[in-house]
N, C-alpha and C positions, 0 to 999 in steps of 0.2 A: 468591749467590742472594739476592735482595732479598725480605724478608717484610714485607707490609703488615699493620699492626695496626689493626684496625677495632673501634671501640667503639660499642655501642648499649645505652643504659640503659633498663630497663623502667620505664615510668611507672606508678606504683602507683595506678591508678585502677580499683578493683574495685567494681562496682555491687552493693551489698548492701542495697538499700532495700526496705522492706516496711511494712505497716501493723501487723499484730499478729504476723507471723512473717516472717522474712527468710531467703532462700536465695541462694546464690551462683549467678548465672545465667551460663552460659558459652556463647558462640557457637562451635560447632565447625566453622563454615564457614571454611576457610582459603584461600578464593579471593583473587584479586588485589584485589578491591574488597570490603572488609568493611562498607562503608556505615555504617549507624547502630548496628551491633551493639555489645554491651557491650565486647567486646575490640577493636573498631575503634580504632586509634590507641594501642593498648597499648604497642607498641614504637615507638621513634623510630629509624627506620632510613634516614633520608635520606642518610646518608653511607656506608651499607653497599654494597659492591660485591659483588653476588651472583655466585657461581661454581657450577659443577656440583659436587654432593656425591655421594660414593660411600658409601652406607650399609652398609658392611661392618664387621665387628668381629673382632678377634683373640681376644675373650673367649668362653669357653664359658659360656653362660647356661642356666639351668633355669627352666622355667615353674613359678612358685611359687604361683600363684593358681588358684582354681577358675574354669573357663571357663563362667560362667553365660551363658545365651543373650543377655541384654540388658546385659552388662557393657560398659563403654567399651572394654575390651581387644579385644572382638570387632569394633570399628569400625576397628581399625588394620590397615595393610598389614604385610607380612612384616618389613620393616626397622624399622618403628615398634614392632611387637610385640617384636622382639629388644631394642630400646632400653627398652621398658616393663619387660621381664624384668630387664634390667640395673639399671634404677633401683630396682626392688623389692629386689634384692639389696643395692644400695648403701645405700638408706634403712634396710633392716633392720640394717645395720652402723652406722647413725647417721652416714653420710657427709653432710657439710653443704655441700660444694662438689663440682662435677662437672667433670672434664676428659674430654671426649669426642672421639674421632677420627672424622673424616669423617661428622659428624652435622650436618644443617642445623638452623638455628634453628626452622624450621617443623615438622620432624619431632620435635624435642625438645619443643616446645610442646604438640603433640598427645599425645605419649606421656606427658609429665609430668602434664597435667591428667587424662588417663585414669587414671593411677596414683592421684592424689589423690582422684578420685571413687570408684574401686573399693576404696580402702584407707583408711578413716577412721582407722585406727590411726596413720597418719603425720600426725596433727593438728599436730605441732610444726613442720612446714614449710609455709609459706604459698604461695599462688598467685602472689605477687609475687616477681620476681627480676630481677637484672641479668645481662647476659652480654657477653662479648667473643668475637670470632672472629678467627682468624689463618689466612690461606690462602696457599699457594704451590705452584705447579706441580701442581695437582690434589689437593693434600693440604690438609686443614683441621683445625683444632682449635677446639672450642667450650668455653669456660670459663664456667660458670654459678654464680652465687652467689644462692641464694634468701634471702628474708627469713624469719628463724627465730623460734621461740617464745622462745629465749634465746641469747645468745652463749656461754653456759657449757654445754658438752656434758654435764657431769655433771647439770645441772639438767634438760636435755632427757631424759636417760636416766631420771632419777628420775620425772619427770612421765609418761613413757611407761610405766614400770613400774606407777605408780599407776593410770593409766587401764586398763591391761591387767588389773590385779588386780581392780578393781571390775567391769569388763565380764565377766571370767571368773566371778566370784562370782555375778553376776546370771544368767549363762548356765547355770551349774550348778544354781542353784535353779529356774530355769525348766524345765530338762531333767528335773527330778524331778517335775514335774506329771504328771497322769495321762493327758493326751492332747494332741494338737497344738493344739487350740483354747486350752486352759488354759496351755500353754507360751507362746504368743504373748501371751495376755491378761496373764500374769504380767509379762512385760517391759514391755508397754504401761502397766500400772498402776504398776509400779515407777518408770518414768521420769516419768510424769505426776505421781505423788504426791510425788516428791522434787525436782522441778525447778520453779523459778519463772521465768516469762518475764522476760527482762532488758530492760526498757524503756530504760534508760540506754544500753545497747550498741546497741539498735535506733536510737535517736536519733543516736548517733555515726556509725553506718553510713549512715543516711539523709542525714547532713550532707555526705557525700563526703570526710570528713577521716580516714578509717580506713585509713591506709597501713601500719600495723604489724599485729602479732598481736592478734586480738580473741578471747579465750577463749570467749566466749558463742557464737561461730559454729562451735565445734568440739565434738567428743566430750568433750574435757577440761572445757570449761565446763559441759556438761550433767552429767557423771558425777562430777566432782571438786568444782567450785565450786557445782554444783547451780543454776546460772543459765544460761539459754541463749536464743538466738533460734532461729528455725525450722531453720536449717542445723545448729545444735548438737543439737537434738532428733533430727533425721533421721540425722545422722552417728552418734550414740550408738546409735540403734536398729539401724542397718545393721551397726555393729560387733558388737553382741550377736547379731544374726541370723547373721552370718558365723560366729561361734563355735559356733552351734547347727547349722551346716550347712544353713541355710535361704537360698536365693537371695533376695537383697534389694538394691535399689539406691535411688537418689535421683531425684526428679523436680523439675524447675524449672518454675515457672509463676506464676500469679496467682490471687487470689481474683476471682471473676467481677465483683464490684462494686467492685474496687479496682485501683489502678494499680501498687502496689509489688510487687517480686519476692517470691516465696514458694517454699518447698521442702518436700516431703513424701516419702514412700516408696512403693515397690511391693515386693511379696514374693510368692513362689510357695509354695503349700501343697497337697500332694497333687496336683500337676500343674495347679492352677488359680491364676491371678494375681489379686491384690487390691491396692487402694491402702490406705494408712494415713497419717493426718495426726495425729500426736501433739500438735503445737502447738495445733491447733484443738480437740483433745479435752482441753485444759488451760486452759479459759477462766478469767478473773478476773471475779467478779461485781461488780455496781455498788457493793457494800459493801466491796470489796477482798479478799474471801475467795477462795481458790483452790478450784476444783471439778474434778470429773472427769466427762467424758461419753464416750459411745460413738458419737456421730454419725458419726465418720470411722473407725471400727474395721472394717477389712477390708471395704471398699466396692468397688463395681463402677464401670465406666465410666459407666453411666447415673446412678448416685448422684453421682459426682464432677462430672459435667457440670452439675449444678444449682448448684454453688457455686464450681467451680474451672475454670481453663483451663490447658492444658499448652502450654509454650513450643515444644516440638518440637526443642530443641537437643540433647537426649540421647535415646538409645534407650529407648523406653518400651513395655512390652507392653500388649496389650489385656487389660483386667482384667474378666473375666466371671464370676469366682467369686462364689458366693452362700452356699454351705454354712456357712462360718465367720463370716459377718457376725453381729455381736453380736445383733441383733434376730431374725434368722432362726434362729440356733442356740438361742436361749433361748425360742423360741415366742412372740415379741413382735411378729411381722410378720403383718399381716392384709391379705388381698386386698380386703376390703370391711369396712364397719363392722358390727359385731355387738355389742350391749350385753353379752351373756353372755361373750363373749371378753374384752371390756374388764374385766369383773368378775373373771375368772380372773387377768388380769394384775395387777389391784389386789391380789388375794388373795396372789399370789406375793411382793409387796413390802409387805405390810401393816405390818411392823415399821418400815419406812423412812418411812412416811407420804408416800410419793411413788412414782410409777412412770412409765414412758415406753413408748409403743408406736409402731410404724412402719407407714405405709401406702404403697402404690405411687405415689400422686400427691397433690398438694395438694388436689385436688377431693374425693377420698375423705376426706382428713383433715378438710376443712371440714364434711363431713357429720357426722363424729364430734363436732366442736366444737358444731355446731348442736344435736345431740341431747343431748350430755352437759352442756354449759355453758348454752347459750341456753335450752333446754327443761328444764334442771336435772335430767336423769335421773341425773347422777352421784350425787345424794342417794338414789337407789334402792339404792345399796350401803349397807347398814345402819350400818356403822361410820364412814362419812363424813358429817359433820353440817354443818360450816361451815368458813370460812377457806380456801376453795378458791382456788388459784392455778393458772394454766396458761400455757404458752408453746409456741410453735411453732418448730421448728428453722429454720436458714437455708435448708435445702433445701425447706422447706414440707411435709415428709413425716413428721416425728417430732413427736408430741404429748407434752408433759411436763405432768404433773399432780401437784401437791403439796397437802397439807391438814394 
């Protein structure tokens, strides 16, 4: 029996470009013509002779993940789901190469990326890999070698334990908060306050020369090195939400005014879905100081559409939740401008010498600016005398005032 050895190397071209936050954008359309998608041309398969593959397995595998409605696992067919489960078990045992019987490269690719998106704890294994296939008489063997965090398995295990320990500690502290809102806010604040946006990694990713492991794009960079790009922020948040039993995934897209890829989260609280963008809640001021905002804290589709666009390459729920939005929950959301409501907001944050309020539209916010700033009614609040500064959020709906 003659066995043909067929080699196809994965070309390590992962688009991770962004402006202020970067996400890994995956095209999960595995049709014959991938066109201009990010993964188009990822594999060099001109010499591969495709045969029929029988996606059966002699292994008994167990579903080890929560079947959240919008997980990538739920996009897979039966054979791919079985492979997904097997990969979860293998990666949980720190297997760094895969020998898979009767598995096609296409099925592996789809299951593999689904695992990586659903399981941020496997940060140590990258999306780049090479593979070889051997086929003979209807039997095939797929050998896969991913690009790893380290060639030293002991370093991989140590890094994994460190990430898990930090994530579990944050999850435990968050779970001790008095309600759902404060649990999520604790995680948001902890990540934003301890992580600095990694501009150097963003520049490396944007250059297209990022073929190896980039910590900033993972939960490791965010939680251990405390430097991250947007995919690092979103992976760390997803990991901690998973530990809290809160359905959470990642979203690929763009900022509405920019061309670079970006990534953020969705999550489900009490049956309602929200978006969360931790990267953009961690801005750096013009003077270089880190700050924390809540503009993107548990927002809806309508809120998101003012500043973001979703790629549509991943399953994303409609996010119509409003109850836990920062401004709604704290009584800082107003359907119309009312001076006395603004004064109450200022009173709440008097010790901070700053406060923010949200309106349903830029037009209503402009009314507030005209009354408070242009006509100087802000000084009708007796403890505000001078030095007023104000800004308007990117959405045009949040008014920030400091004095």
